[in-house]
MDTraj code that builds the backbone (N, CA, C; nanometers):
import mdtraj as md
import numpy as np

residues = "MET ILE ILE PHE LYS LEU PRO ILE LEU LEU ALA GLU ARG LYS LEU LYS VAL ALA ASP VAL ALA ARG ALA THR LYS LEU SER LYS THR THR LEU HIS LYS LEU TYR ASN GLU GLU SER LYS ARG ILE ASP PHE GLU THR ILE ASP THR LEU CYS ARG PHE LEU ASN CYS GLN VAL SER ASP LEU PHE GLU TYR LYS GLU ASP GLU GLU THR LEU ASP LYS THR GLN".split()
xyz = np.array([
    [2.3810, -1.4080, 5.9770],
    [2.2983, -1.3428, 6.0336],
    [2.1511, -1.3633, 6.1014],
    [2.0407, -1.3770, 6.2223],
    [1.9519, -1.3338, 6.2493],
    [1.9396, -1.2552, 6.2524],
    [1.7987, -1.1874, 6.1476],
    [1.7586, -1.0504, 6.1872],
    [1.5971, -1.0608, 6.2256],
    [1.5885, -0.9422, 6.3428],
    [1.4688, -0.9912, 6.4674],
    [1.3512, -0.8621, 6.4166],
    [1.2708, -0.9174, 6.3247],
    [1.1612, -0.8671, 6.2644],
    [1.0447, -0.7545, 6.3036],
    [1.0842, -0.7263, 6.4750],
    [1.0137, -0.6981, 6.5175],
    [0.9538, -0.5121, 6.4716],
    [1.0234, -0.4596, 6.4267],
    [0.9870, -0.3217, 6.3929],
    [0.8758, -0.3185, 6.2606],
    [0.9137, -0.3939, 6.2526],
    [0.7806, -0.4795, 6.0871],
    [0.7153, -0.5131, 6.1571],
    [0.6991, -0.5563, 6.2763],
    [0.5146, -0.6501, 6.3344],
    [0.4960, -0.4825, 6.3616],
    [0.5562, -0.4531, 6.4904],
    [0.5467, -0.2891, 6.5459],
    [0.4085, -0.2488, 6.3915],
    [0.4826, -0.1576, 6.2953],
    [0.4556, -0.0707, 6.2197],
    [0.4103, -0.1614, 6.1287],
    [0.3111, -0.2815, 6.0896],
    [0.2115, -0.2780, 6.1070],
    [0.0869, -0.3106, 6.1332],
    [0.1020, -0.2777, 6.2538],
    [-0.0061, -0.2734, 6.3339],
    [-0.0407, -0.2123, 6.3831],
    [0.0854, -0.1443, 6.4386],
    [0.0538, 0.0875, 6.4282],
    [0.0344, 0.0491, 6.5591],
    [0.2083, 0.0076, 6.5949],
    [0.2550, -0.0229, 6.7405],
    [0.3207, 0.0341, 6.7944],
    [0.3898, 0.1155, 6.9126],
    [0.4936, 0.1368, 6.9604],
    [0.5431, -0.0011, 7.1180],
    [0.6972, 0.0893, 7.0618],
    [0.7476, -0.0268, 7.1781],
    [0.6483, -0.0365, 7.3089],
    [0.6565, 0.0822, 7.3555],
    [0.6044, 0.1317, 7.4977],
    [0.4681, 0.0188, 7.4694],
    [0.3877, 0.0380, 7.3706],
    [0.2260, -0.0495, 7.3841],
    [0.2674, -0.1374, 7.4269],
    [0.3640, -0.2361, 7.3298],
    [0.4241, -0.3367, 7.3733],
    [0.4365, -0.4260, 7.5166],
    [0.4780, -0.3098, 7.6344],
    [0.5489, -0.2968, 7.7200],
    [0.4653, -0.3023, 7.8296],
    [0.3844, -0.1825, 7.8176],
    [0.2898, -0.2105, 7.8743],
    [0.1303, -0.3203, 7.8569],
    [0.1155, -0.3445, 7.7634],
    [0.0654, -0.4465, 7.7012],
    [0.1120, -0.6293, 7.8087],
    [0.2464, -0.6240, 7.7817],
    [0.2772, -0.7767, 7.8086],
    [0.3473, -0.7618, 7.9481],
    [0.4521, -0.6180, 7.9752],
    [0.5201, -0.6269, 8.1054],
    [0.6064, -0.6572, 8.1210],
    [0.6563, -0.6449, 7.9252],
    [0.8380, -0.6961, 7.9392],
    [0.8503, -0.5418, 7.9822],
    [0.9787, -0.5643, 8.0285],
    [1.0458, -0.4233, 7.9818],
    [1.1144, -0.3620, 7.9009],
    [1.0666, -0.2235, 7.8966],
    [1.1173, -0.1558, 7.7424],
    [1.2149, -0.1147, 7.7366],
    [1.3320, -0.1482, 7.7862],
    [1.4422, -0.1625, 7.8082],
    [1.4791, -0.2630, 7.7152],
    [1.4421, -0.4335, 7.7584],
    [1.4792, -0.5233, 7.6314],
    [1.3861, -0.4849, 7.4661],
    [1.3169, -0.4233, 7.5265],
    [1.1814, -0.4412, 7.4281],
    [1.2994, -0.3243, 7.2857],
    [1.3482, -0.2256, 7.3385],
    [1.4526, -0.0900, 7.2681],
    [1.5516, -0.1925, 7.2524],
    [1.6190, -0.2751, 7.2742],
    [1.7164, -0.3233, 7.2660],
    [1.6856, -0.4399, 7.1582],
    [1.5932, -0.5507, 7.1119],
    [1.5556, -0.6030, 7.0639],
    [1.4695, -0.4949, 6.9293],
    [1.4773, -0.4529, 6.9413],
    [1.3602, -0.3396, 6.8225],
    [1.5384, -0.2981, 6.7404],
    [1.5713, -0.2027, 6.8372],
    [1.6832, -0.1786, 6.7458],
    [1.8064, -0.2809, 6.7238],
    [1.7687, -0.3858, 6.7044],
    [1.9207, -0.4538, 6.6546],
    [2.0312, -0.4301, 6.7740],
    [2.0086, -0.4346, 6.8783],
    [2.1012, -0.3832, 7.0026],
    [2.1736, -0.5572, 7.0779],
    [2.0376, -0.6457, 7.1104],
    [2.0126, -0.7392, 7.2289],
    [2.1152, -0.8787, 7.1472],
    [2.2165, -0.9658, 7.2318],
    [2.2586, -1.0129, 7.1937],
    [2.2005, -1.1929, 7.2218],
    [2.0962, -1.1699, 7.2965],
    [2.0171, -1.3117, 7.3673],
    [1.9492, -1.2597, 7.3824],
    [1.8009, -1.3647, 7.3153],
    [1.6396, -1.2917, 7.3665],
    [1.6379, -1.4802, 7.4711],
    [1.5277, -1.4513, 7.5427],
    [1.5295, -1.5464, 7.6429],
    [1.3497, -1.6282, 7.5565],
    [1.3413, -1.7675, 7.5549],
    [1.2501, -1.8264, 7.5026],
    [1.1187, -1.7641, 7.5898],
    [1.0553, -1.6773, 7.7037],
    [1.0000, -1.6757, 7.7755],
    [0.9714, -1.5452, 7.6921],
    [1.0073, -1.4586, 7.6085],
    [1.0460, -1.3404, 7.5648],
    [0.9873, -1.3846, 7.4840],
    [0.9963, -1.4048, 7.3576],
    [0.9499, -1.4582, 7.2289],
    [0.8404, -1.5406, 7.2935],
    [0.8002, -1.6121, 7.3396],
    [0.6605, -1.6684, 7.3935],
    [0.5667, -1.5641, 7.3405],
    [0.6039, -1.4317, 7.4818],
    [0.4784, -1.3611, 7.5146],
    [0.4718, -1.2296, 7.4175],
    [0.6131, -1.2514, 7.3238],
    [0.6093, -1.1522, 7.2190],
    [0.4804, -1.2342, 7.1251],
    [0.5249, -1.3141, 6.9844],
    [0.4022, -1.4709, 6.9703],
    [0.2412, -1.4293, 7.0340],
    [0.2313, -1.4308, 7.1671],
    [0.1120, -1.4431, 7.2307],
    [0.0719, -1.2747, 7.1965],
    [0.0919, -1.1937, 7.2377],
    [0.0850, -1.0727, 7.2301],
    [0.0552, -0.9911, 7.1225],
    [0.1577, -1.0251, 6.9286],
    [0.1346, -1.0330, 6.8151],
    [0.0737, -1.1399, 6.7924],
    [0.0426, -1.2543, 6.8060],
    [-0.1189, -1.3487, 6.7740],
    [0.0177, -1.4266, 6.5987],
    [0.1190, -1.4239, 6.6166],
    [0.2688, -1.4885, 6.5791],
    [0.2774, -1.5573, 6.5308],
    [0.3711, -1.6872, 6.4921],
    [0.4858, -1.7478, 6.5546],
    [0.5812, -1.7380, 6.4951],
    [0.6764, -1.7331, 6.5603],
    [0.8322, -1.7749, 6.5609],
    [0.9090, -1.6915, 6.4395],
    [0.8552, -1.7746, 6.3144],
    [0.9165, -1.7952, 6.1968],
    [0.8638, -1.6408, 6.1781],
    [0.7668, -1.5607, 6.2092],
    [0.7328, -1.3676, 6.1841],
    [0.8503, -1.2772, 6.2694],
    [0.9048, -1.3687, 6.3860],
    [0.9869, -1.2740, 6.4177],
    [1.1368, -1.2416, 6.4034],
    [1.1870, -1.3507, 6.3018],
    [1.3340, -1.4037, 6.3192],
    [1.3136, -1.4215, 6.0996],
    [1.4228, -1.3890, 6.0634],
    [1.4510, -1.3948, 5.9138],
    [1.6290, -1.4689, 5.9572],
    [1.6870, -1.5675, 5.9217],
    [1.8019, -1.5636, 5.9115],
    [1.8441, -1.4973, 5.7641],
    [1.9776, -1.4064, 5.7202],
    [2.0494, -1.3811, 5.6061],
    [2.1920, -1.4584, 5.6325],
    [2.2442, -1.4967, 5.5646],
    [2.4000, -1.4962, 5.5156],
    [2.4823, -1.4043, 5.5554],
    [2.5178, -1.3779, 5.6279],
    [2.6551, -1.2706, 5.6206],
    [2.7678, -1.3137, 5.5481],
    [2.8161, -1.1905, 5.4727],
    [2.9370, -1.1458, 5.3961],
    [3.0546, -1.2109, 5.4064],
    [3.0260, -1.2493, 5.5263],
    [3.2199, -1.2501, 5.5563],
    [3.1472, -1.4589, 5.5463],
    [3.0222, -1.4801, 5.5525],
    [3.0184, -1.5928, 5.5455],
    [3.0131, -1.6149, 5.4107],
    [2.9782, -1.5650, 5.3344],
    [2.8981, -1.5989, 5.1886],
    [3.0666, -1.5878, 5.1457],
    [3.1828, -1.5006, 5.1451],
    [3.2792, -1.5031, 5.1073],
    [3.3705, -1.6230, 5.1286],
    [3.3288, -1.6488, 5.2211],
    [3.4031, -1.7976, 5.3137],
    [3.4079, -1.8706, 5.2145],
    [3.3052, -1.9275, 5.2005],
    [3.2321, -2.0166, 5.1733],
    [3.2209, -2.0647, 4.9429],
    [3.3371, -1.9475, 4.8989],
    [3.3147, -1.9125, 4.7622],
    [3.4218, -1.9348, 4.7720],
])
top = md.Topology()
chain = top.add_chain()
for i, resn in enumerate(residues, 1):
    res = top.add_residue(resn, chain, resSeq=i)
    for name in ("N", "CA", "C"):
        top.add_atom(name, md.element.get_by_symbol(name[0]), res)
traj = md.Trajectory(xyz[None], top)
């Protein structure tokens, strides 16, 4: 499972989704879907824009954790 850490990064910087949308011109809808982990995919351009705006690396935005189902199947 991929965890998108946008809520953590925004909280650390005391930013809201609306602040990011205004500053980056990214869609508020897109950002809300990402923030709430409702998005199924993300464009490289969006990742690039977020990294540039938040002054972070791609690895700061994402975290990989194995699903319980995957762990159960391998054991």
